[in-house]
C-alpha positions in Angstrom: 0.0 0.0 0.0 1.2 3.5 -0.8 1.6 5.6 2.3 -1.0 8.2 2.7 1.6 11.0 2.6 2.5 10.0 -1.0 -1.0 10.1 -2.4 -0.5 13.6 -3.7 2.5 12.7 -5.7 2.5 11.1 -9.1 3.9 7.7 -9.5 7.0 9.0 -11.3 7.7 11.5 -8.6 7.3 8.7 -5.9 9.8 6.5 -7.7 12.2 9.5 -8.0 11.7 10.2 -4.3 12.4 6.6 -3.2 15.4 6.2 -5.4 17.1 9.5 -4.8 15.4 10.9 -1.7 14.1 13.9 -3.6 11.7 14.6 -6.4 12.0 17.4 -8.9 9.3 20.0 -8.3 6.4 19.7 -10.8 3.2 21.3 -11.5 -0.3 19.9 -10.7 -3.7 21.3 -10.4 -5.9 21.0 -7.3 -9.6 21.5 -7.1 -10.8 23.8 -4.4 -13.9 23.1 -2.4 -15.7 25.7 -4.6 -14.8 23.6 -7.6 -12.2 26.0 -9.0 -8.9 24.8 -10.2 -5.7 26.1 -8.8 -2.2 25.5 -10.3 0.5 24.6 -7.8 4.2 23.7 -7.8 4.7 20.5 -5.8 8.0 19.1 -4.5 9.2 16.6 -1.8 12.3 15.2 -0.1 12.8 12.2 2.3 14.0 13.0 5.8 17.5 11.8 6.4 17.7 8.1 7.4 14.1 7.5 6.7 12.3 5.8 3.8 8.9 6.7 5.1 9.0 10.2 6.3 9.3 13.2 3.9 8.9 16.9 3.7 6.7 18.4 1.0 6.0 21.9 -0.3 3.1 23.2 -2.2 3.3 26.6 -3.9 0.4 28.4 -5.5 1.6 29.5 -9.0 -1.7 30.8 -10.3 -0.4 34.4 -10.5 2.8 33.3 -12.2 0.8 31.3 -14.7 -1.3 34.3 -15.4 1.7 36.5 -16.0 3.3 33.9 -18.2 0.2 33.6 -20.2 0.0 37.3 -20.6 3.6 37.4 -21.6 3.1 34.7 -24.2 0.0 36.6 -25.5 2.0 39.8 -25.6 4.9 38.1 -27.5 2.4 36.6 -29.9 0.7 39.9 -30.3 4.1 41.7 -30.8 5.2 39.1 -33.4 1.9 39.5 -35.2 2.3 43.3 -35.0 5.8 43.1 -36.4 4.6 40.8 -39.1 1.8 43.2 -40.0 4.3 46.2 -39.9 6.7 44.4 -42.3 4.0 43.5 -44.6 2.6 47.0 -44.6 6.1 48.6 -44.9 7.1 46.3 -47.8 4.0 47.1 -49.7 4.0 50.8 -48.9 4.6 53.2 -51.9 7.4 55.0 -49.9 10.8 53.9 -48.6 10.8 53.3 -44.8 13.7 52.9 -42.4 14.2 52.7 -38.7 17.1 53.2 -36.4 18.0 52.3 -32.8 19.1 54.6 -30.0 22.7 54.3 -31.1 22.0 56.2 -34.4 22.6 53.0 -36.5 19.8 52.0 -38.9 18.3 48.5 -38.2 15.7 48.2 -40.9 15.0 49.2 -44.5 11.8 48.2 -46.2 11.7 46.5 -49.6 11.0 49.7 -51.7 14.2 51.1 -50.3 16.1 48.0 -51.2 14.5 48.0 -54.6 15.4 51.7 -55.1 19.1 51.3 -54.2 19.5 47.8 -55.6 21.3 46.7 -52.5 20.7 44.0 -49.8 19.4 44.7 -46.3 22.8 43.7 -44.9 24.6 46.3 -47.1 22.3 49.1 -45.9 22.2 48.3 -42.2 24.2 50.5 -39.8 25.7 53.4 -41.8 25.8 51.4 -45.0 23.0 53.5 -46.5 25.2 56.5 -46.5 27.4 55.0 -49.3 24.6 55.8 -51.7 24.3 59.5 -50.8 25.8 62.0 -53.3 29.3 63.1 -52.2 28.2 66.8 -52.4 25.2 66.1 -50.0 26.7 63.5 -47.6 28.2 65.8 -45.0 25.1 68.1 -44.7 22.9 65.0 -44.6 24.9 63.4 -41.8 25.1 66.7 -39.8 21.3 67.1 -40.1 20.7 63.5 -39.0 23.0 63.7 -36.0 21.7 67.1 -34.9 18.1 65.9 -34.9 19.1 62.6 -33.2 20.8 64.3 -30.3 18.0 66.8 -29.8 15.3 63.9 -30.2 13.5 66.2 -32.7 11.7 65.6 -35.9 14.0 65.2 -38.9 13.4 66.6 -42.4 16.1 66.8 -45.1 16.6 66.3 -48.8 19.6 64.8 -50.5 20.5 62.9 -53.7 20.5 59.1 -53.4 22.0 56.8 -56.0 19.4 54.6 -57.6 20.1 51.0 -58.8 20.9 52.3 -62.3 23.5 54.7 -61.1 21.4 57.9 -61.4 21.2 60.2 -58.4 17.7 61.1 -57.5 16.5 63.7 -55.1 15.0 62.2 -51.9 12.8 63.9 -49.3 13.5 62.2 -45.9 11.1 62.8 -43.0 11.5 61.0 -39.7 10.2 61.1 -36.1 11.7 60.0 -32.8 10.1 56.9 -31.1 9.6 56.6 -27.4 8.3 53.8 -25.1 5.3 54.3 -22.8 7.6 55.2 -20.0 9.3 57.9 -22.2 12.4 56.0 -23.1 13.9 57.0 -26.5 14.3 53.9 -28.8 15.3 55.5 -32.1 13.8 56.9 -35.3 11.3 55.8 -37.9 11.5 57.6 -41.3 10.0 57.6 -44.7 11.4 58.8 -48.0 9.9 59.8 -51.4 11.5 60.6 -54.7 11.1 64.3 -55.4 13.3 64.6 -58.4 10.5 65.6 -60.7 9.4 68.2 -58.2 12.9 69.6 -58.0 13.1 69.8 -61.7 9.7 71.6 -61.8 10.9 74.0 -59.1 14.1 74.6 -61.1 12.1 75.2 -64.2 9.7 77.5 -62.4 12.7 79.4 -60.9 14.2 79.7 -64.4 10.9 80.9 -65.8 10.7 83.4 -62.9 14.2 84.6 -63.6 13.4 84.9 -67.3 10.2 86.7 -66.5 12.1 89.0 -64.3 14.8 89.5 -66.9 12.1 90.1 -69.5 10.4 92.6 -67.2 13.7 94.3 -66.5 14.5 94.3 -70.3 11.0 95.7 -71.0 11.5 98.4 -68.4 14.9 99.1 -69.8 13.5 99.2 -73.3 10.7 101.5 -72.2 13.2 103.7 -70.4 15.4 103.7 -73.5 12.4 104.4 -75.7 11.4 107.3 -73.4 14.9 108.6 -73.4 15.1 108.2 -77.2 11.8 110.0 -77.5 13.1 112.8 -75.3 16.3 113.0 -77.3 14.3 113.1 -80.5 12.0 115.9 -79.2 15.0 117.8 -78.0 16.7 117.3 -81.3 13.7 118.4 -83.3 13.4 121.5 -81.1 17.2 122.2 -81.6 17.0 121.5 -85.3 14.1 124.0 -85.6 16.1 126.6 -83.7 19.3 126.0 -85.7 17.6 126.2 -89.0 15.5 129.2 -88.2 18.4 131.2 -86.8 20.4 131.5 -90.0 17.1 131.8 -92.0 16.1 134.7 -89.9 19.2 136.6 -90.7 19.0 135.7 -94.4 15.3 136.5 -94.8 15.6 139.7 -92.8 18.5 141.2 -94.7 17.1 140.1 -98.0 13.8 141.9 -97.3 15.7 145.0 -96.2 17.9 145.0 -99.3 14.7 144.7 -101.5 12.8 147.5 -99.7 15.5 150.0 -98.8 18.7 151.5 -100.2 21.8 151.3 -98.0 25.2 152.7 -98.4 28.0 150.5 -99.7 29.3 149.5 -96.2 25.9 148.4 -94.9 25.1 146.5 -98.2 28.5 144.7 -97.9 27.7 143.8 -94.3 24.3 142.5 -95.3 25.7 140.3 -98.1 28.4 139.0 -95.8 25.8 138.1 -93.2 23.6 136.3 -95.8 26.7 134.4 -97.1 27.8 133.4 -93.6 24.4 132.1 -92.6 23.9 130.4 -96.0 27.1 128.4 -95.3 26.0 127.6 -91.8 22.7 126.3 -93.1 24.4 124.3 -95.8 26.7 122.8 -93.1 23.7 121.8 -91.0 22.1 120.0 -93.9 25.4 118.3 -94.8 25.8 117.0 -91.3 22.2 115.6 -91.4 23.0 113.9 -94.7 26.2 112.5 -93.4 24.4 111.0 -90.4 21.8 109.5 -92.8 24.5 108.0 -95.0 26.3 106.6 -92.0 23.1 105.1 -90.4 22.1 103.5 -93.7 25.6 102.3 -94.5 25.7 104.4 -97.7 28.8 106.5 -96.8 31.7 105.7 -99.1 35.3 106.6 -98.8 37.6 107.6 -101.6 40.6 106.0 -100.0 44.2 106.6 -100.9 47.5 107.2 -99.2 47.2 110.4 -97.1 49.9 112.4 -95.2 48.0 113.9 -92.3 50.1 117.1 -91.9 48.6 119.0 -94.9 45.2 117.7 -94.0 45.5 119.1 -90.5 47.0 122.4 -91.8 44.0 122.8 -94.1 41.6 122.2 -91.2 43.4 124.7 -89.0 43.3 127.3 -91.7 39.5 126.8 -91.9 38.9 127.5 -88.2 41.5 130.3 -87.8 38.9 133.1 -88.4 36.6 131.7 -85.8 39.5 131.3 -83.3 40.8 134.8 -84.1 37.3 136.3 -83.4 37.5 134.9 -79.8 41.3 135.6 -79.4 41.9 131.9 -79.1 45.5 130.7 -79.8 45.9 127.5 -81.8 49.1 125.7 -81.1 50.2 122.9 -83.3 52.9 120.3 -82.9 52.9 118.1 -86.0 55.4 115.4 -86.5 56.4 115.7 -90.2 57.4 112.0 -90.6 54.4 110.6 -88.7 53.7 108.4 -91.8 50.8 108.0 -94.2 47.4 106.5 -93.5 45.0 105.0 -96.0 41.9 107.1 -96.1 39.7 109.7 -97.7 41.5 113.1 -97.3 38.3 115.1 -97.4 36.7 113.0 -94.7 39.8 113.0 -92.6 39.9 116.8 -92.9 36.3 116.8 -91.8 37.2 114.8 -88.7 40.0 117.3 -87.7 37.8 120.3 -88.6 35.0 119.0 -86.4 37.3 118.5 -83.5 38.9 121.9 -83.9 35.6 123.6 -84.4 34.2 121.9 -81.3 37.3 123.0 -79.3 37.0 126.6 -80.4 33.3 126.6 -79.8 33.6 125.6 -76.2 36.7 127.5 -75.3 36.2 131.0 -73.8 37.8 134.1 -75.2 41.5 134.2 -74.7 41.8 130.5 -74.3 44.0 128.0 -76.0 43.6 125.1 -78.4 46.4 122.6 -79.1 46.6 120.0 -81.9 49.3 117.4 -81.9 50.2 114.8 -84.5 52.6 112.0 -83.6 53.4 108.4 -84.4 52.7 105.9 -81.7 54.0 102.4 -82.6 52.0 101.3 -85.7 49.5 104.1 -85.4 49.3 107.9 -85.7 47.6 109.9 -83.0 45.9 113.2 -83.5 45.2 114.9 -80.2 43.0 118.0 -79.9 42.9 119.6 -76.4 41.5 122.9 -75.2 41.1 125.0 -72.1 37.3 125.2 -72.4 34.4 124.3 -70.3 35.2 120.6 -70.1 32.8 117.6 -70.0 30.9 116.4 -67.0 31.8 112.9 -65.9 28.2 111.6 -66.2 28.0 112.8 -69.8 31.4 111.6 -71.0 30.2 108.1 -72.0 27.6 109.7 -74.2 29.8 112.3 -75.9 29.9 110.5 -79.2 26.2 109.6 -79.4 24.0 111.2 -82.1 21.8 114.1 -81.1 23.2 114.1 -77.5 24.2 117.4 -76.0 25.3 118.1 -72.4 22.9 121.1 -72.4 19.8 120.8 -74.6 17.8 123.5 -72.8 16.6 126.7 -74.4 19.0 128.6 -72.2 22.1 126.8 -73.5 25.1 128.9 -74.4 26.2 127.0 -77.5 24.4 126.1 -80.7 24.6 123.1 -82.9 22.7 119.8 -83.5 24.9 117.5 -81.5 26.0 115.6 -84.6 29.6 116.7 -85.1 31.3 114.3 -82.6 29.0 111.4 -83.7 30.1 112.0 -87.3 33.7 112.1 -86.1 33.5 108.7 -84.4 31.8 107.1 -87.4 34.3 108.5 -89.9 37.2 107.5 -87.7 35.9 103.9 -87.3 35.3 103.7 -91.1 39.0 104.4 -91.4 39.8 101.5 -89.0 40.7 103.8 -86.2 39.2 104.9 -82.8 38.5 108.1 -81.0 38.0 108.8 -77.3 37.5 111.8 -75.1 39.0 112.8 -71.8 38.2 115.6 -69.4 39.2 116.2 -65.7 35.7 117.7 -65.2 33.6 120.7 -65.8 35.6 123.9 -66.4 38.9 122.0 -66.9 39.0 121.6 -70.6 38.7 118.5 -72.8 41.0 116.3 -74.9 40.1 114.2 -77.9 42.5 111.6 -79.3 42.1 110.0 -82.7 44.1 106.9 -83.5 44.5 105.8 -87.1 46.5 102.7 -88.4 49.6 103.5 -90.5 49.9 102.2 -94.0 52.2 99.3 -94.4 53.3 100.3 -97.9 53.6 103.8 -99.3 51.9 104.3 -102.7 52.2 107.1 -105.2 49.7 109.7 -104.4 47.4 110.9 -107.1 47.3 114.7 -106.7 44.7 115.3 -109.4 41.7 117.2 -108.3 38.2 116.4 -109.5 36.6 119.3 -111.4 33.7 119.3 -108.9 36.0 120.1 -106.0 34.5 122.8 -103.8 37.5 125.0 -103.4 37.2 128.3 -105.2 41.0 128.6 -105.1 41.6 125.8 -107.6 41.5 128.2 -110.5 43.3 131.5 -110.6 41.4 132.2 -113.9 37.9 130.8 -114.0 37.0 128.8 -117.2 35.2 130.6 -120.0 31.7 129.6 -121.1 31.6 132.2 -123.9 29.4 131.1 -126.7 28.1 127.9 -125.1 24.4 127.1 -125.6 23.1 125.7 -122.3 19.7 124.3 -121.7 18.5 124.6 -118.1 15.5 122.5 -116.9 14.1 123.2 -113.5 10.5 123.7 -112.3 11.5 126.3 -109.6 11.6 129.8 -111.0 14.0 131.1 -108.3 16.5 128.4 -109.0 16.2 128.9 -112.8 16.9 132.6 -112.3 19.9 132.0 -110.1 21.5 129.4 -112.3 20.8 131.5 -115.4 22.5 134.6 -113.8 25.5 132.5 -112.7 26.1 131.1 -116.1 25.5 134.3 -117.9 28.2 135.9 -115.8 30.6 133.6 -117.5 29.2 134.6 -121.0 27.1 131.5 -121.6 23.8 131.6 -123.5 21.1 130.0 -121.3 17.7 128.8 -122.2 15.7 128.1 -119.0 12.5 126.1 -119.1 10.3 124.3 -116.5 9.2 120.9 -118.0 10.5 117.8 -119.7 8.2 118.2 -122.7 9.5 121.7 -123.4 13.1 120.5 -123.0 12.7 117.8 -125.6 11.4 120.3 -128.1 14.2 122.8 -127.4 16.9 120.1 -127.7 15.7 119.1 -131.2 15.4 122.7 -132.2 18.6 124.3 -131.0 21.0 121.4 -130.2 22.4 122.9 -127.0 26.0 122.2 -125.9 25.2 121.2 -122.4 22.0 120.1 -120.6 21.5 121.0 -116.9 18.5 119.3 -115.4 16.8 119.1 -112.0 15.7 115.6 -110.8 12.6 116.2 -108.8 10.0 117.8 -111.0 6.2 117.4 -111.2 4.8 115.1 -113.9 8.0 113.8 -115.4 11.3 113.9 -113.5 14.9 114.4 -114.6 15.4 110.6 -114.9 12.6 110.5 -117.5 14.1 113.4 -119.3 17.6 111.9 -119.7 16.2 108.5 -120.7 14.2 110.2 -123.5 17.1 112.3 -124.6 19.4 109.3 -124.7 16.8 107.5 -126.9 17.2 110.2 -129.6 19.5 109.9 -132.5 22.9 111.6 -132.1 22.0 114.2 -134.8 18.8 115.1 -132.9 20.7 115.7 -129.6 20.8 112.2 -128.1 24.4 112.5 -127.1 24.2 116.0 -125.5 26.5 116.2 -122.3 24.2 116.4 -119.3 24.6 117.3 -115.6 22.1 116.5 -112.9 21.9 119.5 -110.5 19.7 118.3 -107.6 19.0 118.3 -103.9 19.0 114.5 -103.9 22.6 114.2 -102.6 22.9 110.5 -101.4 25.4 108.1 -102.9 22.5 106.0 -104.4 21.1 109.2 -106.0 24.4 109.9 -107.7 24.7 106.3 -108.9 21.1 106.4 -110.2 21.7 109.6 -112.1 24.8 108.4 -113.8 23.2 105.1 -114.6 20.2 106.9 -116.2 22.5 108.8 -118.6 23.9 111.9 -116.9 27.6 112.5 -117.1 27.8 114.5 -113.8 25.8 114.6 -110.6 26.2 117.9 -108.6 24.3 118.3 -105.3 22.7 121.5 -104.2 23.6 124.0 -103.0 26.3 124.5 -105.6 28.9 127.3 -105.8 29.2 129.4 -108.9 32.8 128.3 -109.6 31.9 124.7 -109.1 29.0 124.8 -111.5 31.0 126.7 -114.1 33.9 124.2 -113.9 31.5 121.3 -114.3 29.8 122.9 -117.4 33.2 123.8 -118.9 34.5 120.2 -118.4 31.5 118.7 -120.1 31.9 121.2 -123.0 35.6 120.2 -123.1 36.7 123.8 -122.3 39.0 122.3 -119.6 40.6 118.9 -119.1 39.5 116.6 -116.4 
C-alpha cells in the first residue's frame, strides 16, 4: 500500500523520491472546495535516514501562470504586429527605415532596397550613406546627428544613388520613437523621390528669372524708348532753332535789301551776313545727310595714301577766323614724318575740322587750343585739347552719341545739333581707327584723341583734283563759257533765275524752261552744248528726261552732255543719275565756280 503521505505525488515522482530521496518540483492542479482549479508547484524530499517520512512543499503558482500567459500573449501579439508592420512597410509606396538609440539603422523596407539595388545587410548601420551623393553627404549626416541628439523631428533632402547609377532627389522625413515610459528607442522615417518636383521647381525658378529678366528688359527698353523720345524731341526743337536762326538773318537782310537802299558798307555787311548764314545752313544740312548716310551704310570713302600734316593744316586754316574772333590761340605740334594712312583726305579733314571747331566753340575768349600729330607704334595719333568748359563725368560716356548734348535746354550757351562728334566717331571707325575723349571735369578743358592705323606700304599719291571740288582757289582764272548754248530744266523759278545769272556771268547763253516736254522740243530745235536738269519735278522727273534724250539719234541731240543739278545728294542718288545717262551729278547748293567748272569740263573747255 502507498503511504497516505504519498497520495498527492505522481507515480513517477514517488519513484524518483524513493530512489534518490528527492523529487523534482512539478506542476499539478488541485480542485478547491468551490470547484475551481488552482495550479500549484509541488516538491518533496525524504527525511534523512528515513524511507517513510518526507517533507513536501506546495506553492500556489496561479499568478505566475497568469503572468506567463499574458507574456506569451504579448509576445504573440508583438510578433503579429511586427509581421503586419513588415507586410505594410514592404507594400507601402514609400521607402521606410528605422534606427535604434545608437544612431545606426536597423531596418529598411523592400521599396528602399528595390530603389538602391542593395541588400538589407549592405544598408544596415551606416551602409545606407554609401549611396548619398558626395556633395550632399556631410550636410545629410550633420542634419541627422543634430536631430538625433535633440530627439527632434527630422526633415532633409539629398541625392541618393538609384540602382541604375542615377542620383535622385529624396525627401526624408523621420520622427523619434519613445516607449510608454518615455524612453527613446530611435527613429522611424519615410522617403519619397522628389526629383520631378525639384526639376519643376528649377524650371519654375528659371521661368521666374526669365520673366524678371524680360520685365527688366522691358522696363529698360521702355526707359530707353522714353529717353530716345526725349532726345528726338530735344533734337527736333534744336533743329528747328538751328535752321530758323540763319534763315532769320538771311530773310531779314534780304527783305531790307529789297525795300531799302543802304550805303556800300551796310550792303556789304548784309551780303556778308547772308553768305555766312547760308554756309551755316548748308553745313547743318550736310551734317544731317552725313548722319543719314552713316546710319544706312551708304557713306563711301575715296581711300588713298594720305599724309596727315597737310590735312591738319587745311583744317586749321579753316577754323582760324573763328578762333581769331575769340582771341583763341591754336598751337600745333605736327610730326612731319608721322607716316601715311589709308583714307579719304576730305573725310579726314572733316574729322579734324569738327574737333577743332568743337574746341574753339567751347573755349572761352583768350583760351588756347592745341593740336598734336605723332606716331605711336603702328598708329598715328591726332590729339586736340582745349582749355574750355570741359565735360561732366556723367556725360562723358555719351559724348559721341547722335543728337546728344550736355545742355539741350533753351538757355544753352552753344548752338549746334549735337552731330559733329557722332560723325567724327563714325568716320574714324570707317578708317579703321578709334577716338575717345578725356576731361578732368567741368571747367577744366577736354582732350580728344584720334588713333589711325599707319599704311604698311607707301603708294604714289594721285594729286589730281576732281573738277567738282568745292575749293574756289583751284583756279586763278575761272573757265570761260563764252558762246556755249546751255539748256536749263528746273521747275522752280528762283532756281532757274539764279543758275541763269551765274552762267551768264561767264558769258554762256542760257535757255531756261520748266518741264520735260519743253526740254525735248528745245533740244531738237537748238541742239544745246550742255544740258543741266533738276531731278525732282512734277509730272515727269529728270530721270525720265535723260532717258528720253538718250533715246534720240545723235543728230537730234541724243548725245548731249548732261549734268544733274539736284537736292538729292545721297550716294545712291548719284549712282542712279549716272546710270540713267547723266555724265555728272552735282548736289545743291552749288557754288558758282563749281557749276562753271562742271559745265566747262562737259563742254571740253578744260581737261578733267
